[in-house]
C-alpha positions in Angstrom: 6.3 -24.0 5.5 8.1 -21.3 7.6 5.1 -19.1 7.4 2.6 -21.8 8.5 4.7 -23.7 11.1 6.5 -20.7 12.7 4.6 -17.5 12.0 1.2 -19.2 12.3 2.2 -20.9 15.5 3.6 -17.7 16.9 0.4 -15.8 16.2 -1.8 -18.4 17.8 0.4 -18.7 20.8 0.4 -14.9 21.3 -3.4 -14.7 21.3 -3.9 -17.7 23.5 -1.2 -16.7 26.0 -2.6 -13.2 26.3 -6.1 -14.5 27.0 -4.8 -17.0 29.5 -2.6 -14.5 31.3 -5.6 -12.1 31.6 -7.7 -14.9 33.1 -5.0 -16.1 35.5 -4.5 -12.6 36.9 -7.2 -13.4 39.5 -7.5 -17.2 39.2 -4.1 -18.7 40.0 -3.4 -21.0 41.9 -7.0 -22.1 42.1 -6.8 -22.7 38.3 -4.3 -22.3 35.6 -4.0 -21.9 31.9 -2.2 -24.4 29.7 -0.6 -24.3 26.2 0.7 -27.5 24.7 2.7 -27.7 21.4 5.5 -29.6 19.7 7.0 -32.3 17.6 9.8 -34.8 18.1 11.5 -33.2 15.0 12.0 -30.2 17.2 14.7 -32.1 19.1 15.8 -34.7 16.5 16.0 -33.3 13.0 15.7 -35.7 10.0 18.2 -35.5 7.2 15.5 -35.5 4.6 13.4 -32.7 6.1 15.8 -29.9 7.1 13.3 -27.0 6.6 10.5 -28.8 8.4 12.9 -29.7 11.2 14.0 -26.1 11.4 10.4 -24.9 11.9 9.9 -27.4 14.7 13.2 -26.3 16.4 11.8 -22.8 16.2 8.5 -23.9 17.8 10.6 -25.6 20.5 12.3 -22.3 21.2 9.0 -20.4 21.1 7.6 -22.8 23.7 10.6 -22.3 26.1 10.6 -18.5 25.7 6.8 -18.4 26.3 7.1 -20.6 29.3 9.6 -18.2 30.8 7.4 -15.3 30.0 4.0 -16.5 31.2 4.9 -19.2 33.7 5.3 -16.6 36.5 1.8 -15.4 35.6 0.2 -18.8 36.2 0.1 -20.2 32.7 1.9 -23.5 32.0 3.5 -24.2 28.6 4.5 -27.7 27.7 6.2 -29.1 24.7 4.8 -32.5 23.8 7.0 -34.2 21.2 5.3 -37.2 19.6 7.2 -39.6 17.5 5.5 -41.4 14.6 1.8 -41.4 15.2 -0.7 -42.9 12.8 -2.9 -39.9 11.9 -3.9 -37.8 8.9 -0.4 -36.4 8.8 0.8 -39.3 6.6 -1.8 -38.5 3.9 -1.2 -34.7 4.1 2.6 -35.2 3.8 2.1 -37.5 0.8 3.4 -40.6 2.4 2.6 -43.7 0.5 0.9 -46.7 2.1 4.2 -48.6 1.4 6.2 -46.0 3.4 3.8 -46.1 6.3 4.2 -49.9 6.3 8.0 -49.6 6.3 7.7 -47.4 9.4 5.3 -49.9 11.0 7.6 -52.8 10.2 10.7 -51.0 11.5 9.3 -49.0 14.5 5.9 -50.5 15.1 3.5 -50.9 16.6 3.2 -47.1 15.9 1.5 -44.6 18.2 -2.1 -43.6 17.9 -3.7 -40.4 18.9 -4.8 -41.9 22.2 -1.2 -42.6 23.2 -0.3 -38.9 22.8 -3.6 -37.9 24.5 -2.7 -40.0 27.5 0.6 -38.1 27.9 -1.2 -34.8 27.6 -3.7 -35.9 30.1 -0.9 -36.7 32.5 0.5 -33.2 32.0 -2.7 -31.3 32.5 -3.9 -33.2 35.5 -0.9 -32.2 37.7 -1.6 -29.8 40.5 -1.2 -26.1 39.7 2.3 -25.9 41.3 3.6 -28.8 39.1 4.8 -28.0 35.6 5.9 -30.6 33.0 8.0 -28.7 30.6 8.8 -31.3 27.9 7.7 -34.8 27.2 8.7 -37.0 24.3 6.4 -39.9 23.3 7.7 -42.4 20.8 7.0 -46.0 19.8 9.2 -48.2 21.8 11.2 -49.4 18.8 11.6 -46.0 17.2 15.3 -45.3 17.2 15.2 -42.3 14.8 14.4 -39.5 15.0 
């Protein structure tokens, strides 16, 4: 999990950031590069997923460090932290249908991909001089995490 969520993310961020910095050298402020990453667990760790939470805290830190490094070069880095979103994650994480139903009963209606996409759209449609560093998107009734 550490290798995938931290090392893998770092490798991709490095490559993407370098490419964007090179492009922005002559393009900013007419255009800009944008990197968006994150998870709500990067700010609110769950007691039953400490290692996963630690990887998301690490990604949160990588985003902030990268923002400070490449922001002055015209590349914006935003941390989007979605709460519970109905997606393929539940199957991949081995969540039973009953558990997903518990989440929906307690926190629902749950988010869908379009809800998160709308937040990302808001971020990327800001003028080049406006940067949204962090945004957390959760179902209204989600109290934890």
